[in-house]
N, C-alpha and C positions, 0 to 999 in steps of 0.2 A: 679533381673539382666534376661536382655533380651538376648537370644542366636539368634544363626542364624538357619532360618528355622523354629522359633519357630510356633505353629500355636496360634493364638490369639481369632482364633473364628469367629462367625459372627458380634461382637460387634463392631470390630475393621475396620475403612476402611480409603484411603489414598486418600484427597481430591484434591492433588497436580496433582495426575499423570493423570487425566482425561483433554482432551484435549476440549478445548471449541469449540462447533459447527460453522464452519462459517454458513453463508448467506445460509438456505437451497434450496429455488430458486432466483436464477438467474436472473435478469432482464437482458436480451442483447437487447443494444441498437445500433447502427449505428453510426457512429463520428455525423453524423446531428443532431441526436436528445439529444447529450449530451449537458449541462450545467453546465460547470465546474466554480470553481471559485479558486482562488489563495490566500494562506496565508503564511504569512512568521513567524516563530519563529528563537529565539535566544536559543541555547542549547550548554553550556559550552561557551560562547562567540562568537560562531560562528553561521551565518547566515543559516538558513536551508527556502528552498522554499517550499511550498507541494501545490498539485493541485489536485481537486476533487471534486465531485465523480463520479467516471469511473465505468460502466455499461456493464461490456466485463467477459470473460470468465476469469479463471486464468491464462492461458496457452499464450492467447491473449494479458492479462497487461502486463505480464513479456516479450513477444517480444517488446512491447511498449516501455518498458522501456528501455531494452538492445538497440533499436533503441536512441529513445531521447538520451540517455546517451552518445553513441559513436558520435550525432550530436551536444551536447552541450560541452561535452568534458569535464562531470562532473561525481561523483558518485550518484547513488542514490539507492532506495531502495520501495519496495512496503510495505503500512501496510492494511492490508482490501481491502478496495475499494477506494484505497490514495497513490499518489508518492511522495515520498519527494526526495528536489535533495538538493544536499551538494549547497551554496551559493546563493548570492541575483540573481536570472539568470528570474525574471518573464516575462521580455519583449522578451526574446530570447525564451523562453520556451513559451511564448503565439504566438509569428509570427512561429514556427515550429510544433505547434498545429494547427493553423488557418492554415496553408499550406497541414495540413491533413484532414483538414474540418471538427475539432471540432469545439462547439462553447460555450461561453461562456455569464456569465450573466452580 
């Protein structure tokens, strides 16, 4: 029987408590040097528009996401170097990003 606060010694480890390292060296690029591409996925019957890869610092990526969500009127999130938006919005998203000088493949 295990008791709270029991000492299990050095042989016991908890693997799920360690955080995964994000990219250690983030290569920051200006918008003109980005080569973005789109993907669409269906999740639980709904469409998600994905645009990646962004080469920005985390704070800059968060502010870009906030600005895009407000302009598009949709929800979204950040996953690593990827932005995910709720709904089928690739055309409006492309026009908005091109106005910000981002480039596409």
